[in-house]
C-alpha positions, 0 to 999 in steps of 0.5 A: 649298235652298228657293226664295223670292220677295219681294213685288216679285218675286212681283208682277212674275211675276204681272204678266207672267203667268209663273206657272211662276216660282212653282214651287218657292217655299215657303209661309211666314208671308207666303205662303198658297197655295190650289188653288181659290177660296174658296166665298164662298157658304158661311159657313165659307169666308167665315170662312176667307178673313177668317182667312187675311187676318188672318194676313197682317195679323199678319205685316205683309203678304203674299200669298194665291195662289189657283190653285196646288198645294202639296206637302210636301217633306222637305228643308225646312219649309213646303209647296212650290208644285209646279204651277199650276192657273189658272181662268177669270176669271168664277169669281171677283169680287174686288169681292165678296171685298173686300166680305166683308173690309169686313163681316167684318174689324174694324177695316177693313184698308187696302192690300188688293189682290185681283186676277185675273192672266191667264196669258201662255200662256192669257189666258182663264185665270189665278190670283188674288193677294190682296196685303196691305201694311201701310203704314208709318204704320199699323204702330204703330196696328195693333200691338194692333188686329190681335189682335182683328181677326176677333172681330166676324165670329166672333160674327156667325157664331155668332149666324147658326148659332144662328138656323139651329138654331132654325129647323131645330128650330122653336123661333123663337117659343118660350122657348128655352135655348141653349148654344153653344161655339166654338173660339178657334182654327181646328180641323177634325173630319175624321171628322165625315162619314167614317162613322156609326160614328165616335167623334165621331158616337157622342158627338153621338148619345150625349152624356155625362150625369151620371146615367141619368135626368138632364137633358141633351142626349140625343135618341136620334136619329141624327146626320144630315149637313146641307149637308156642313157639320155633323151634327145630331141633334134632336127637332122643337120640343124639342131640337137639337144641331149640330156644325160641322166647324170645331168650333162646337157648338150645343145648344138646348132648349125653355124651358117645362115640358118641359125648362128649366122642368121641373115648372112646368107644373102647374095651380097655376102661372101660365101666363105665368110662366117658372119656371126649374128650377135643377137642369135649368139647372145639370146641362144646362150641366155635361153640355154642358161635357164636350163642349167649351168653352161660349162663349155662353148665349143667349136664355135666356128669350125670349117674351111672359112676364109674368115670368121666375123662377129656381126657388125663389128667386123672383127676377125676371129684369130682362129676357126675353132675355139672353146670357152668355159665358165665355172659356176659354184653358187647354189642359185643360178643367175643367168644375167651374170653367167651369160655375160661371163661366157659372152665376154670371153668370146667377145674378148677373143674377137678383140672387142671390149666388154662395154661394146657387148650389146644387150647389157646393163649395169647392176651394182656396177657390174655388166650383165646381160639384160633379158629385157633388152632381148625381149624388146626385140621384134 
């Protein structure tokens, strides 16, 4: 029979340093176990910490035990604590962890207790318990709030990673076109670092494109591992593709006549006008969407430009920088629909009606982007 300890029993064992009493306890929705402390210097680990605490919030409280090992047991559901791995106190600073929660979790949580407990057998070593108890008077107020509790930090992390990519490709001071996709739920890509021959690495080096010489994200470069957190392909000052192990995908390309404004660098064109090429714009979004779920289109045209114009329409942009996003909840990805949702927001920003967007067709009386029309281009 699976062993369990209620929060009061768990805390009593921790207070006495009798960690062996936890052996045999099974993880559930109110108990999360980690063998080692979070590496809080890393963005993905700070996000993981915030996510785990949020899960406890949704369960109305619980405990994260750090310094215990779990294994699967075929006799019951849930991993079982099999051994204790205490560590020195100076490896963690509970105040830093609390500061992460204050910064990354919104709305802020009350009743969080992050504490290092020394072992009764060796007081120089111990384990961390992160306890979160929902106060009775907060339950009704938090019932709806916790659903969006980590949205702010996910957005902040995405922005940080976009800046990381722009710095690497040296496009911080250039007009730039960015597409970023981030999963709505945590994922993991275990094969990202295992081999240069892995399918996901091949896909990153050879992203899909609708036509042989169309506009997309191919660089013909090898995907390199960066800091053990992502793979990257890039051509400096031109294009970059970053794929993070937990699923975030970022593509950025220069916004001038070399890419997004292709064909606008002819001598008769004014140098301080950014003339976006609609074909490049729509086709590159379509090619990106085959790989994932587009979430944000950011800093579409950033620079000291006198004006930003969308192709043949002659419509000036209301600003030199913009961010647009699309949330996709469906299990199956439908590029025709997703691309139109994103493109239509940009066209509306320029003051252009949906039925004036090129490369569209109607399916079930709804406008979508037509890949066949793009493929027909020469």
